[in-house]
N, C-alpha and C positions, 0 to 999 in steps of 0.2 A: 504494500500500500504506500501511498504518498507520504512525504514528510512535510510538516507545516511549521513555518516560523510565524509567530503571532506577535503583534505589537499594539500597545495602547499608549497614547501620548496626549498632552494638552498643548494646543496650538492657539496662538493669538488670533482672534477673529480678524484683526487688521492684516494678518499675514496669510489669510486663506488662499488667495490666488498665487502667492509666492510658494506656499506649501504645495499646492496642486501641481505647479510647474516642476518643483523639486521632486515630488513623488513620481511624476510621469517620467522624468529623466532617469531616476533611480530604477524605475520599473523596467525600462528598456535595457539598462545595464544588467540588471538581475536576469532578465530573459536571455541576454547574450551569454550569460554564464550558467545557463541550464534551468532557470526557473520556468515552470510551466504556466504559472498564472500569478499575477500580483493584483491584490484588491486593496483599495484605499477607501475608507468610509468616513465622512464628516458627520459628527454627532447631530442628531435631529431630535431624538426623544431619549435623553440620557438623564434620568432622574438622580437627584441627590439621595444618598442612603443614610440610614441611621447608624448601621454597623459597618457596612461595606458598600462600595459603589465604584463605578468607573471614575467619577469626578474625585472621589476621595483618594483612590489609588494613585492618581497622577497629580494630586494636589492642585486641581483646577482652580484658577484664580478668576476674578471678574474679568469679562472681556475675552475669555478663552473658551474654546470648544474641545470636546474629546474626539480624538481621531482613533479609529479602530482599523487595523490593517492585518493582512496575512499574505504569505507567499507560499505557493504550492510548489514543492520540489518532487522530482521523480523518486528520490530516496535520500537518506541522510548523507550518504557518501558524496552525492552531487552537491548537496547543500554545503557540506564541510569544505569541499574543494573550492567552491565558489567563494565562501567566506575567506579562505586563505588568500585567494587571488585578489579579491576586492579590498582586503585590508591595506594593500599598497597601491591600489589603482588611483591614478591622478584625480579622477572625478569623485572619489569618496573622501578626499582629504579635507578636513574642516578648515584648513587655512585658505584653500582656494575655492571651496564649495561648501560654505557653512550651512548647517541644518537650520531651517527657519523655525525652530522650536527648542525648548530647553531639554537637551538630551539627558540631563540628570533626572528628569521626571518621566523618562521613557521606560515602560515595562515591556519586556520581551522574553521570549522563550521558544524553544524548539519542541515539537510535539509529534509523537508517533500516532498515525491514524489508527483508530480502533473500530470505528463505524463510519461508513461512507455510503449513504443511500441515495 
């Protein structure tokens, strides 16, 4: 089954279009390195929680939205090889292509698919 990288971040509403351009550029780069699909979603109905929630997890501040994204890889080996190559790729360097959000509040992880209907 496929391997999934998942992400949740808080992005300034003022940076929405910049983020979308950045995400589209990164999606093409990821696909060039083996990703099958890249999905980026801008929060539309993301409620505050009392114990847990997406806004709490990323410490969303006023004027920010929650972004939820995932990358579908054919397998973990392809994902790991891509991460290794992309770590030094010129287009992923923060100095020349900074992320339009606070990477310290990004939540991410790799997941093995167990159900895919």
